[in-house]
RODO-2510 file (C-alpha; in nm, 4 decimals, decimal comma):
residues 597
     n   res          X          Y          Z
     1     m     2,6013     1,0761     6,3096
     2     n     2,7156     1,3833     6,1077
     3     h     2,5655     1,7312     6,1735
     4     p     2,5243     1,9798     5,8913
     5     v     2,7038     2,3054     5,9282
     6     s     2,4725     2,5928     6,0196
     7     v     2,4504     2,8445     5,7355
     8     p     2,2058     3,1273     5,6629
     9     r     1,8927     3,0198     5,4787
    10     s     1,9558     3,2175     5,1833
    11     a     2,2875     3,0552     5,1039
    12     p     2,3189     2,7359     4,9120
    13     p     2,4287     2,4213     5,1066
    14     i     2,7959     2,3582     5,1301
    15     i     2,9031     2,0166     4,9874
    16     a     3,1436     1,8346     5,2089
    17     l     3,4630     1,8076     5,0163
    18     l     3,7020     1,6816     5,3012
    19     p     3,6510     1,3309     5,4159
    20     e     3,5171     1,2812     5,7691
    21     d     3,8274     1,1269     5,8893
    22     a     4,0402     1,4218     5,7954
    23     p     4,2537     1,5443     6,0942
    24     f     4,0565     1,8483     6,1646
    25     t     3,7947     1,9540     6,4224
    26     r     3,4442     1,9746     6,3165
    27     e     3,4717     2,3643     6,3055
    28     q     3,7933     2,3467     6,0975
    29     r     3,6440     2,0956     5,8635
    30     a     3,3325     2,3255     5,8045
    31     w     3,5386     2,6241     5,7443
    32     l     3,7694     2,4525     5,4930
    33     n     3,4729     2,2968     5,3207
    34     g     3,3243     2,6452     5,2722
    35     f     3,6520     2,7820     5,1571
    36     f     3,7106     2,5119     4,8784
    37     a     3,3369     2,5241     4,7822
    38     g     3,3652     2,9009     4,7254
    39     l     3,6820     2,8618     4,5342
    40     l     3,5259     2,6102     4,2990
    41     t     3,2300     2,8250     4,2590
    42     q     3,4410     3,1210     4,1660
    43     l     3,6394     2,8978     3,9176
    44     a     3,3345     2,7606     3,7589
    45     t     3,1705     3,0984     3,7109
    46     r     3,4778     3,2727     3,5871
    47     a     3,4200     3,4119     3,2435
    48     v     3,5373     3,1957     2,9585
    49     p     3,6861     3,3872     2,6738
    50     a     3,4609     3,3792     2,3708
    51     i     3,6078     3,1723     2,0785
    52     a     3,5952     3,3771     1,7689
    53     p     3,3752     3,2094     1,4966
    54     k     3,5769     3,0510     1,2065
    55     l     3,5633     3,2357     0,8711
    56     k     3,3556     3,0412     0,6236
    57     v     3,5412     2,9860     0,2993
    58     p     3,3557     2,7585     0,0504
    59     v     3,5717     2,6278    -0,2250
    60     l     3,3527     2,6086    -0,5436
    61     y     3,4439     2,3944    -0,8302
    62     a     3,3322     2,3646    -1,1952
    63     s     3,4820     2,0441    -1,3174
    64     q     3,4418     1,8322    -1,6373
    65     t     3,6953     1,5650    -1,5875
    66     g     3,7666     1,5863    -1,2051
    67     t     4,0870     1,8098    -1,1941
    68     a     3,9105     2,1128    -1,0589
    69     e     3,7136     1,9173    -0,8128
    70     s     4,0257     1,7356    -0,6862
    71     l     4,2138     2,0639    -0,6382
    72     s     3,9172     2,2153    -0,4557
    73     r     3,8969     1,9378    -0,2097
    74     k     4,2597     1,9679    -0,1449
    75     f     4,2314     2,3374    -0,0834
    76     a     3,9308     2,2919     0,1463
    77     k     4,1092     2,0252     0,3504
    78     e     4,4147     2,2549     0,3910
    79     a     4,1865     2,5442     0,4743
    80     r     4,0194     2,3400     0,7512
    81     a     4,3612     2,2472     0,8981
    82     k     4,4374     2,6252     0,9191
    83     g     4,1079     2,6975     1,1154
    84     f     3,8767     2,8011     0,8410
    85     d     3,5288     2,6629     0,7955
    86     s     3,5693     2,5188     0,4395
    87     q     3,4095     2,2659     0,2285
    88     a     3,4338     2,1864    -0,1445
    89     q     3,1038     2,2314    -0,3402
    90     d     3,0059     2,2044    -0,6990
    91     l     2,9370     2,5369    -0,8380
    92     g     2,6631     2,3960    -1,0499
    93     s     2,4684     2,2971    -0,7335
    94     l     2,4281     2,6661    -0,6373
    95     s     2,1755     2,9178    -0,7588
    96     l     2,2939     3,2660    -0,8040
    97     e     2,0876     3,3726    -0,5078
    98     a     2,2631     3,1099    -0,2886
    99     l     2,5970     3,2358    -0,3993
   100     a     2,5012     3,5887    -0,3020
   101     e     2,4526     3,4772     0,0530
   102     f     2,8287     3,3923     0,0917
   103     k     3,0655     3,6558     0,2189
   104     h     3,3611     3,4761     0,0727
   105     a     3,4034     3,2182    -0,2012
   106     l     3,7020     3,0616    -0,3912
   107     v     3,6384     2,9204    -0,7303
   108     i     3,8354     2,6630    -0,9253
   109     a     3,6922     2,6412    -1,2660
   110     s     3,7719     2,4318    -1,5721
   111     t     3,6937     2,5399    -1,9267
   112     h     3,5324     2,2786    -2,1444
   113     g     3,5784     2,2586    -2,5166
   114     d     3,6238     2,5938    -2,6764
   115     g     3,5457     2,8320    -2,3824
   116     d     3,2306     2,6523    -2,2582
   117     p     3,1489     2,5845    -1,8907
   118     p     3,1592     2,2285    -1,7663
   119     d     2,8248     2,0409    -1,7942
   120     s     2,7486     2,0636    -1,4400
   121     a     2,7753     2,4485    -1,4476
   122     l     2,5767     2,5157    -1,7554
   123     v     2,2512     2,6209    -1,5667
   124     f     2,4514     2,8347    -1,3354
   125     a     2,6226     2,9948    -1,6352
   126     l     2,2884     3,0916    -1,7821
   127     q     2,1780     3,2475    -1,4584
   128     l     2,5157     3,4467    -1,4379
   129     e     2,4744     3,5674    -1,7905
   130     a     2,1150     3,7010    -1,7199
   131     a     2,1920     3,8573    -1,3761
   132     q     2,2264     4,2377    -1,3223
   133     a     2,4311     4,4368    -1,0745
   134     p     2,4661     4,4528    -0,7775
   135     k     2,3600     4,0945    -0,7452
   136     l     2,6836     3,9832    -0,5748
   137     a     2,7698     4,2892    -0,3754
   138     g     2,9291     4,1868    -0,0467
   139     l     3,0949     3,8790    -0,1941
   140     k     3,4724     3,8607    -0,1851
   141     y     3,6175     3,6028    -0,4108
   142     a     3,9127     3,4604    -0,6039
   143     v     3,9228     3,2509    -0,9206
   144     l     4,1777     2,9872    -1,0250
   145     a     4,1010     2,9310    -1,3951
   146     l     4,2081     2,5875    -1,5606
   147     g     4,2501     2,5741    -1,9387
   148     d     4,4666     2,4726    -2,2308
   149     r     4,6518     2,7368    -2,4438
   150     t     4,6064     2,5304    -2,7557
   151     y     4,2364     2,6518    -2,7515
   152     a     4,1684     3,0019    -2,8778
   153     k     3,9443     3,0701    -2,5776
   154     f     4,1955     2,9728    -2,3139
   155     c     4,0390     2,9554    -1,9597
   156     g     3,7293     3,1058    -2,1141
   157     f     3,4909     2,9966    -1,8386
   158     g     3,7147     3,0951    -1,5518
   159     r     3,7572     3,4383    -1,7186
   160     l     3,3862     3,4653    -1,7550
   161     l     3,3251     3,3995    -1,3839
   162     d     3,5884     3,6552    -1,2771
   163     e     3,4541     3,9251    -1,5118
   164     r     3,0796     3,8671    -1,4343
   165     f     3,1368     3,8389    -1,0607
   166     s     3,3242     4,1716    -1,0615
   167     a     3,0567     4,3283    -1,2832
   168     l     2,7825     4,2057    -1,0464
   169     g     2,9450     4,3973    -0,7505
   170     a     3,1700     4,1278    -0,5961
   171     t     3,5283     4,2168    -0,4804
   172     r     3,8413     4,0287    -0,5799
   173     l     4,0634     3,8963    -0,3041
   174     l     4,3385     3,8740    -0,5652
   175     d     4,3662     3,8865    -0,9396
   176     r     4,2632     3,5744    -1,1314
   177     i     4,5368     3,3035    -1,1805
   178     d     4,5240     3,1023    -1,5082
   179     a     4,6663     2,7582    -1,5407
   180     d     4,7793     2,6004    -1,8630
   181     v     4,7467     2,2084    -1,8429
   182     a     5,0077     2,1769    -1,5795
   183     v     4,8185     2,3016    -1,2796
   184     e     5,0613     2,2271    -0,9847
   185     e     5,2500     2,5562    -0,9909
   186     p     4,9475     2,7891    -1,0504
   187     f     4,7733     2,6044    -0,7792
   188     r     5,0556     2,6522    -0,5379
   189     t     5,0608     3,0233    -0,6282
   190     f     4,6923     3,0466    -0,5693
   191     r     4,7109     2,8890    -0,2290
   192     e     5,0166     3,0783    -0,1100
   193     t     4,8863     3,4157    -0,2332
   194     l     4,5425     3,3597    -0,0699
   195     w     4,6374     3,2524     0,2789
   196     p     4,7508     3,5979     0,3926
   197     e     4,4443     3,7559     0,2468
   198     l     4,2101     3,5105     0,4195
   199     h     4,3865     3,5554     0,7484
   200     k     4,3245     3,9245     0,7118
   201     e     3,9411     3,8514     0,6684
   202     a     3,9176     3,6134     0,9628
   203     p     3,7901     3,7180     1,2969
   204     v     4,0599     3,7833     1,5574
   205     a     4,2310     3,4547     1,6768
   206     a     3,9846     3,2500     1,4667
   207     t     4,2586     3,0836     1,2698
   208     e     4,5285     3,0657     1,5498
   209     p     4,6458     2,7182     1,6357
   210     g     4,4176     2,5646     1,8863
   211     v     4,1591     2,8472     1,8842
   212     g     3,8348     2,8004     1,7206
   213     a     3,9834     2,5143     1,5090
   214     t     4,1526     2,1942     1,5230
   215     a     4,4078     2,0289     1,3074
   216     e     4,2027     1,7184     1,3236
   217     y     3,9991     1,6515     1,0091
   218     v     3,8708     1,3778     0,7941
   219     d     4,0914     1,2981     0,5020
   220     e     3,8527     1,2879     0,2182
   221     e     4,1091     1,1949    -0,0347
   222     p     4,3353     0,8997     0,0454
   223     e     4,6688     0,9434    -0,1072
   224     e     4,6844     0,7981    -0,4578
   225     p     4,9400     0,5127    -0,5083
   226     s     5,0463     0,6802    -0,8215
   227     t     4,9894     1,0453    -0,9398
   228     r     5,0715     1,2727    -1,2337
   229     e     5,3975     1,3492    -1,0618
   230     r     5,4676     1,0052    -0,9490
   231     p     5,3450     0,7727    -1,2258
   232     y     5,3440     0,3871    -1,2104
   233     g     5,5623     0,2139    -1,4560
   234     a     5,3101    -0,0037    -1,6285
   235     t     5,4183    -0,2640    -1,8911
   236     l     5,2691    -0,3267    -2,2334
   237     k     5,0956    -0,6671    -2,2474
   238     s     4,9460    -0,6417    -2,6031
   239     n     4,8964    -0,3950    -2,8806
   240     d     4,6288    -0,5263    -3,1358
   241     l     4,5090    -0,3542    -3,4421
   242     l     4,1233    -0,2930    -3,4166
   243     t     4,0730    -0,1666    -3,7621
   244     a     4,0817    -0,4079    -4,0661
   245     s     4,3239    -0,3931    -4,3498
   246     g     4,1816    -0,1361    -4,5976
   247     s     4,0750     0,1126    -4,3372
   248     d     4,2049     0,4613    -4,3775
   249     k     4,2269     0,4721    -3,9932
   250     e     4,4617     0,2926    -3,7444
   251     v     4,2846     0,2182    -3,4127
   252     r     4,4617    -0,0088    -3,1675
   253     h     4,3504    -0,1979    -2,8541
   254     i     4,6234    -0,1430    -2,5838
   255     v     4,6503    -0,3619    -2,2718
   256     l     4,8814    -0,2531    -1,9919
   257     s     4,9747    -0,4628    -1,6986
   258     l     4,9180    -0,3348    -1,3448
   259     a     5,0307    -0,6643    -1,1912
   260     d     5,2346    -0,5277    -0,9051
   261     s     5,0510    -0,2117    -0,8648
   262     e     4,8007    -0,0735    -0,6248
   263     l     4,6548     0,1389    -0,8924
   264     r     4,2734     0,1296    -0,8960
   265     y     4,0221     0,2814    -1,1364
   266     e     3,6562     0,2959    -1,1986
   267     p     3,4662     0,2727    -1,5216
   268     g     3,4421     0,6390    -1,6604
   269     d     3,8058     0,7226    -1,5356
   270     a     4,0931     0,8058    -1,7721
   271     l     4,4395     0,6888    -1,7880
   272     g     4,7087     0,9597    -1,8007
   273     v     5,0248     0,8360    -1,9889
   274     w     5,3650     0,9964    -2,0181
   275     p     5,4977     0,9270    -2,3686
   276     r     5,8326     1,0084    -2,5162
   277     n     5,8702     1,2280    -2,8269
   278     a     5,9834     1,0634    -3,1461
   279     p     6,3692     1,0405    -3,1670
   280     e     6,3755     1,1717    -3,5295
   281     l     6,1985     1,4897    -3,4099
   282     v     6,4624     1,5293    -3,1293
   283     e     6,7460     1,4762    -3,3741
   284     r     6,6092     1,7243    -3,6234
   285     i     6,5780     2,0081    -3,3688
   286     l     6,9367     1,9428    -3,2378
   287     s     7,0698     1,9361    -3,5962
   288     l     6,8924     2,2623    -3,6929
   289     c     7,0265     2,4464    -3,3819
   290     a     7,3725     2,2774    -3,4071
   291     l     7,3539     2,1538    -3,0534
   292     a     7,5437     1,8593    -2,8981
   293     p     7,2985     1,6099    -2,7664
   294     d     7,4815     1,5946    -2,4347
   295     a     7,4786     1,9646    -2,3695
   296     q     7,3564     2,0242    -2,0242
   297     v     7,0378     2,2140    -1,9380
   298     t     6,8527     2,2900    -1,6173
   299     l     6,4896     2,2058    -1,5614
   300     a     6,3120     2,2567    -1,2326
   301     g     6,6487     2,2722    -1,0576
   302     s     6,7842     1,9511    -1,2067
   303     a     7,0518     1,9110    -1,4688
   304     l     6,9984     1,6715    -1,7693
   305     s     7,1103     1,6619    -2,1222
   306     v     6,9275     1,8678    -2,3874
   307     a     6,8484     1,5474    -2,5809
   308     e     6,6805     1,3911    -2,2866
   309     a     6,4878     1,7062    -2,2127
   310     l     6,3530     1,7192    -2,5686
   311     a     6,2638     1,3577    -2,5632
   312     s     6,0841     1,3215    -2,2335
   313     r     6,0197     1,6732    -2,0846
   314     m     5,9349     1,9249    -2,3583
   315     e     5,6318     1,9712    -2,5802
   316     i     5,7773     1,9574    -2,9396
   317     a     5,5184     1,7727    -3,1411
   318     k     5,2612     2,0594    -3,1419
   319     l     5,2837     2,4280    -3,1001
   320     s     5,0843     2,6463    -2,8587
   321     i     4,9916     3,0188    -2,8924
   322     a     5,2200     3,1015    -2,6064
   323     t     5,5144     2,9325    -2,7766
   324     a     5,4475     3,1145    -3,1018
   325     i     5,4348     3,4567    -2,9123
   326     r     5,7631     3,3897    -2,7303
   327     f     5,9405     3,2754    -3,0465
   328     a     5,8214     3,5722    -3,2576
   329     a     5,9727     3,8022    -2,9879
   330     i     6,2946     3,6070    -2,9790
   331     a     6,3465     3,5672    -3,3360
   332     g     6,2103     3,8977    -3,4499
   333     d     5,9922     3,7090    -3,6914
   334     a     5,7840     3,9703    -3,8693
   335     e     5,5173     3,7284    -4,0018
   336     l     5,4695     3,5623    -3,6699
   337     q     5,4642     3,8995    -3,4851
   338     s     5,1768     3,9995    -3,7139
   339     l     4,9861     3,6725    -3,6697
   340     v     5,0089     3,6772    -3,2867
   341     a     4,8178     4,0003    -3,2746
   342     p     4,4790     3,9544    -3,1176
   343     e     4,2874     4,0505    -3,4301
   344     n     4,4560     3,7764    -3,6216
   345     a     4,3710     3,4825    -3,3926
   346     a     4,1984     3,2856    -3,6690
   347     e     4,4940     3,3105    -3,8931
   348     l     4,7271     3,2206    -3,6146
   349     e     4,5168     2,9088    -3,5374
   350     r     4,5411     2,7954    -3,8999
   351     f     4,9149     2,8474    -3,9044
   352     l     4,9812     2,6505    -3,5899
   353     y     4,7488     2,3492    -3,6852
   354     g     4,9597     2,0421    -3,7578
   355     r     5,2904     2,2078    -3,7202
   356     d     5,5610     2,1228    -3,4548
   357     a     5,8698     2,2633    -3,3040
   358     v     6,0847     2,1817    -3,5973
   359     d     5,8692     2,4197    -3,8156
   360     l     5,9236     2,7030    -3,5660
   361     v     6,3014     2,6470    -3,4988
   362     a     6,3661     2,6165    -3,8659
   363     r     6,2569     2,9749    -3,9311
   364     a     6,5400     3,1088    -3,7161
   365     p     6,7727     2,8386    -3,5778
   366     a     7,0345     3,0958    -3,5027
   367     a     6,8099     3,2555    -3,2386
   368     f     6,9175     3,0087    -2,9911
   369     a     7,2672     3,0758    -2,8794
   370     d     7,2762     2,7686    -2,6452
   371     a     7,0697     2,4648    -2,5402
   372     q     6,9171     2,6410    -2,2354
   373     s     6,7751     2,9136    -2,4532
   374     l     6,6022     2,6486    -2,6681
   375     i     6,4584     2,4706    -2,3569
   376     d     6,3374     2,7955    -2,2135
   377     l     6,1263     2,8503    -2,5236
   378     l     5,9345     2,5294    -2,5074
   379     p     5,6470     2,4412    -2,2855
   380     p     5,6636     2,1358    -2,0650
   381     l     5,5406     1,8050    -2,2140
   382     a     5,1889     1,7207    -2,0858
   383     p     5,0562     1,3613    -2,0286
   384     r     4,8004     1,2385    -2,2664
   385     l     4,4659     1,1239    -2,1282
   386     y     4,2768     0,8210    -2,2675
   387     s     3,9334     0,7051    -2,1622
   388     i     3,9654     0,3609    -1,9902
   389     a     3,8077     0,0828    -2,1992
   390     s     3,8047    -0,1844    -1,9199
   391     s     3,6761    -0,2763    -1,5800
   392     l     3,8816    -0,4151    -1,2937
   393     s     3,5809    -0,6410    -1,2286
   394     s     3,6356    -0,8162    -1,5468
   395     h     4,0083    -0,7387    -1,6196
   396     p     4,1859    -0,7485    -1,2745
   397     r     4,5325    -0,6108    -1,2712
   398     e     4,4930    -0,4713    -1,6242
   399     v     4,3925    -0,1549    -1,7950
   400     h     4,2754    -0,1246    -2,1621
   401     l     4,2852     0,1660    -2,3981
   402     t     4,1266     0,2311    -2,7358
   403     v     4,3854     0,4384    -2,9118
   404     s     4,3500     0,6106    -3,2599
   405     v     4,6920     0,6538    -3,3976
   406     v     4,7375     1,0077    -3,5374
   407     r     4,9484     1,0301    -3,8444
   408     h     4,9571     1,3037    -4,1127
   409     a     5,1870     1,4772    -4,3594
   410     r     5,2604     1,8434    -4,4009
   411     d     5,5256     2,0286    -4,6018
   412     g     5,6813     1,7096    -4,7208
   413     r     5,7249     1,5585    -4,3726
   414     q     5,5435     1,2784    -4,1806
   415     r     5,4101     1,3794    -3,8416
   416     g     5,2140     1,2130    -3,5701
   417     g     5,0525     1,2200    -3,2257
   418     v     5,3016     1,1906    -2,9421
   419     a     5,1355     0,9089    -2,7375
   420     s     4,9554     0,7292    -3,0173
   421     t     5,2701     0,6764    -3,2210
   422     h     5,4635     0,5941    -2,9153
   423     f     5,2215     0,3180    -2,8536
   424     a     5,2106     0,2068    -3,2269
   425     d     5,5906     0,2448    -3,3121
   426     r     5,8159     0,2894    -3,0145
   427     i     5,7149     0,0546    -2,7332
   428     d     5,7570    -0,3286    -2,7432
   429     v     5,5658    -0,5842    -2,5369
   430     d     5,6812    -0,5816    -2,1771
   431     g     5,8138    -0,2304    -2,2505
   432     p     5,7472     0,0442    -1,9847
   433     m     5,4874     0,3239    -1,9947
   434     p     5,4583     0,5617    -1,7050
   435     v     5,0843     0,5998    -1,6188
   436     y     4,8491     0,7190    -1,3515
   437     v     4,4768     0,7227    -1,3095
   438     h     4,2863     1,0499    -1,3789
   439     r     3,9599     1,0392    -1,1894
   440     n     3,6508     1,1472    -1,3746
   441     s     3,3954     1,1505    -1,0834
   442     r     3,1286     1,3052    -1,3086
   443     f     3,1396     1,0359    -1,5695
   444     r     3,0250     0,7418    -1,3602
   445     l     2,7641     0,4540    -1,3783
   446     p     2,4662     0,5400    -1,1596
   447     a     2,4614     0,3799    -0,8113
   448     d     2,1259     0,2200    -0,8970
   449     p     2,1992    -0,0352    -1,1745
   450     g     1,8309    -0,0296    -1,2782
   451     i     1,8604     0,3231    -1,4184
   452     p     1,8403     0,2998    -1,8050
   453     l     2,1551     0,4099    -1,9907
   454     i     2,1817     0,5784    -2,3255
   455     m     2,5420     0,5701    -2,4383
   456     i     2,6567     0,7646    -2,7567
   457     g     3,0148     0,6816    -2,8552
   458     p     3,1231     0,7023    -3,2206
   459     g     3,4871     0,5935    -3,3011
   460     t     3,7215     0,5687    -3,0116
   461     g     3,4385     0,7250    -2,8071
   462     i     3,3141     0,3702    -2,7555
   463     a     3,6007     0,3131    -2,5055
   464     p     3,4247     0,4030    -2,1761
   465     f     3,1143     0,2385    -2,2826
   466     r     3,2992    -0,0938    -2,3291
   467     a     3,4240    -0,0414    -1,9719
   468     f     3,0579     0,0158    -1,8627
   469     l     2,9361    -0,3007    -2,0319
   470     w     3,2116    -0,5224    -1,9002
   471     h     3,1534    -0,3976    -1,5523
   472     r     2,7708    -0,4547    -1,5737
   473     r     2,8364    -0,7991    -1,7102
   474     a     3,0678    -0,8891    -1,4238
   475     h     2,8139    -0,7882    -1,1731
   476     g     2,5119    -0,9434    -1,3564
   477     y     2,3344    -0,6102    -1,4117
   478     t     2,0558    -0,6389    -1,6661
   479     g     1,8857    -0,2885    -1,6668
   480     r     1,8171    -0,1318    -2,0051
   481     t     2,1184    -0,0032    -2,1944
   482     w     2,1163     0,1465    -2,5402
   483     l     2,4371     0,2172    -2,7472
   484     f     2,4755     0,4475    -3,0352
   485     f     2,8020     0,3762    -3,2330
   486     g     2,9307     0,5094    -3,5497
   487     d     3,2325     0,5180    -3,7665
   488     r     3,3398     0,5318    -4,1364
   489     r     3,2936     0,1720    -4,2804
   490     s     3,1281    -0,1354    -4,1306
   491     r     3,3746    -0,3728    -4,2952
   492     f     3,6756    -0,2015    -4,1709
   493     d     3,6046     0,0110    -3,8667
   494     y     3,3376    -0,1675    -3,6662
   495     l     3,5319    -0,1495    -3,3337
   496     y     3,4647    -0,4466    -3,0850
   497     r     3,1973    -0,5827    -3,3227
   498     e     3,2131    -0,9389    -3,1758
   499     e     3,2104    -0,8169    -2,8125
   500     l     2,9089    -0,6004    -2,8850
   501     a     2,7283    -0,8919    -3,0369
   502     t     2,8115    -1,1038    -2,7182
   503     f     2,6865    -0,8255    -2,4815
   504     l     2,3544    -0,8063    -2,6908
   505     k     2,3073    -1,1821    -2,6791
   506     a     2,3722    -1,1892    -2,2921
   507     g     2,1281    -0,9029    -2,2410
   508     t     2,4049    -0,6807    -2,1017
   509     l     2,3283    -0,4419    -2,3865
   510     s     1,9645    -0,4076    -2,4627
   511     r     1,9889    -0,2189    -2,7880
   512     l     2,2559    -0,1245    -3,0439
   513     d     2,2148     0,1186    -3,3187
   514     a     2,5154     0,1575    -3,5381
   515     c     2,5766     0,3663    -3,8442
   516     f     2,8793     0,3974    -4,0825
   517     s     2,9111     0,7341    -4,2698
   518     r     3,0807     0,6057    -4,5853
   519     d     2,8839     0,2899    -4,6392
   520     q     2,6270     0,4778    -4,8572
   521     e     2,6228     0,7915    -5,0671
   522     r     2,4539     0,9969    -4,7975
   523     k     2,6632     1,0318    -4,4913
   524     i     2,4996     0,9046    -4,1799
   525     y     2,6227     0,9852    -3,8261
   526     v     2,5048     0,9037    -3,4785
   527     q     2,2928     1,2196    -3,4567
   528     h     2,0954     1,0882    -3,7605
   529     r     2,0286     0,7584    -3,5870
   530     m     1,9223     0,9536    -3,2815
   531     f     1,6664     1,1484    -3,4986
   532     q     1,5484     0,8196    -3,6564
   533     f     1,4593     0,6824    -3,3086
   534     g     1,3709     1,0164    -3,1377
   535     s     1,0270     0,9052    -3,0050
   536     e     1,1845     0,6039    -2,8283
   537     l     1,4827     0,8125    -2,7023
   538     w     1,2511     1,0647    -2,5553
   539     q     1,0663     0,8012    -2,3734
   540     w     1,3777     0,6624    -2,2254
   541     v     1,4606     1,0143    -2,0955
   542     q     1,1067     1,0336    -1,9517
   543     d     1,1861     0,7021    -1,7835
   544     g     1,4801     0,8453    -1,6079
   545     a     1,7653     0,7367    -1,8385
   546     n     2,1091     0,8860    -1,7965
   547     i     2,2644     1,0077    -2,1287
   548     y     2,6381     0,9626    -2,1805
   549     v     2,8426     1,1013    -2,4732
   550     c     3,2019     1,0367    -2,5365
   551     g     3,4213     1,1443    -2,8290
   552     d     3,5131     1,4505    -3,0374
   553     a     3,4193     1,7857    -2,8785
   554     s     3,4648     2,0018    -3,1865
   555     r     3,1885     1,8558    -3,3992
   556     m     3,0307     1,5407    -3,2726
   557     a     2,9394     1,6593    -2,9308
   558     k     2,7824     1,9747    -3,0636
   559     d     2,5893     1,7855    -3,3140
   560     v     2,4611     1,5375    -3,0554
   561     d     2,3636     1,8190    -2,8250
   562     a     2,1677     1,9926    -3,0979
   563     a     2,0012     1,6642    -3,1835
   564     l     1,8906     1,5987    -2,8407
   565     q     1,7459     1,9387    -2,8208
   566     r     1,5516     1,8892    -3,1506
   567     i     1,4215     1,5635    -3,0165
   568     f     1,2950     1,7273    -2,6989
   569     v     1,1113     1,9764    -2,9163
   570     d     0,9767     1,7319    -3,1727
   571     h     0,8723     1,4488    -2,9284
   572     g     0,8487     1,6275    -2,5913
   573     g     0,6553     1,9272    -2,7159
   574     l     0,8996     2,1776    -2,5542
   575     s     0,9851     2,5145    -2,7041
   576     d     1,3544     2,5701    -2,8281
   577     a     1,4274     2,7612    -2,5224
   578     k     1,2762     2,4977    -2,2844
   579     a     1,4514     2,2197    -2,4713
   580     k     1,7942     2,3904    -2,4202
   581     l     1,7182     2,4531    -2,0536
   582     e     1,5990     2,0851    -2,0021
   583     l     1,9218     1,9544    -2,1451
   584     r     2,1280     2,1971    -1,9280
   585     t     1,9223     2,0843    -1,6203
   586     l     1,9931     1,7159    -1,7061
   587     g     2,3667     1,8088    -1,7180
   588     a     2,3534     1,9919    -1,3893
   589     s     2,1683     1,7021    -1,2208
   590     g     2,4138     1,4427    -1,3396
   591     r     2,1872     1,2827    -1,5992
   592     y     2,3563     1,4259    -1,9153
   593     l     2,7248     1,3383    -1,8911
   594     r     2,9925     1,4067    -2,1441
   595     d     3,3590     1,2904    -2,1841
   596     v     3,4607     1,4827    -2,4868
   597     y     3,7932     1,5965    -2,6068
***
């Protein structure tokens, strides 16, 4: 029978840590048990150093086609690995009041159309415009603005965010960085410049390895099998003319094989294609500059011939404002130097429209002493994006495109779009085409197939809606769907006429309203059809319908936007201001979705 060790009443009992058969006397065993118990108590109550809280760094995105969102998720993922508390979040999901609660925020913002915010950020932009200082005092921020220099208001929305945040009392962590189409290098600069600034802001030891952070995190973005930088070599299966003989347009249905690829896409995504420039354009530039085709140049640290660089790596079929500015300085071109002045922006835009690198080089071919100086003038070739017109559920291991071939004449010379003429003229069946999937997470079918769909897609804007309908047919969805389609002439330009009739007969498409602008004396466009059936359209919206628009951004999308606002006024009884706000709210909530270009 064991006897407990006698201890003062006020002391806690000592737990026996040594086994009873340990080779000690009872007194020795009691002393050792007390010693070890005291040691353990001391270790257990020793002060544990406090772990500094992680710096919260939300990465906010304003994205129309998914690029800004993708970059934001990459940044947040890397930030978490470095010990920051970071999540990607849609800027449009925040109120200005919620943003004001943040101490730090990074913003990656696309510009949509000619200086406009992406649809999801329209309501936020209205709040930002109306706010007064010092609404954002206490916020430290940085902006990466995404844009395209071919538009007059380059990075317009990113610039607006940067300027308004500062005006409202926020403090820049670093100067805004603007990205022109190719985002990789500006994104790298943005990250590498920010890390030292963020570490300065973090609590002591908060971002040291193993302290207050862990390198373990959920990979939200599985690596794509093919990317912009590592495209997949698809092959051309078919290239069929959709427009009939007699049309003044040339629209083609392109089918590319993904047979041995892991490439996957969803309806609403776009396909990025890497075309080659027309050989005659390359030859003309080389001839003007008296350059040998095999003269060596260096691009991104790699050597290649100037002919190959012009054919596959440089933008020569259209001119940007930045290229015109550089050329004016190099060549001492007085006319261009006048045009590139800020006050002459409209005249410069008219000058550049429809012109290519040949037009520029011909003004001063002697300005290029060697091949490298020519290559250094030109911007990199950008991939072309096409809305995908198919569904993997109906077209496994294929991707379909609806391509309008761009051809025009200027100054006695035929010109054309890079990718569209490449498809039409320079690639044979079984020929290669480097491609990748450009995710468009905002232009998606709703998760609930019962939600009504209103689809507005004139011309090649029908492409994603063809994908929607094929997808719904494959899955047997029969919810209400309404398509507005328009083109020039019914006889020549009614794209996918037979397919649409089949969808109607099967119930995949509930309603089709088509119009053809040149079939009658008075031109009728999709917005006129919308007005015609405004009462029914308003009721569909009241029933929870999603509205999708695809096509030309410069005119059609603006006309459709105005038509919807008018319908909300006429049939919903809203004021002009409330109708505009209602449409912006639908956009922010994901019910008014646009894929416009």
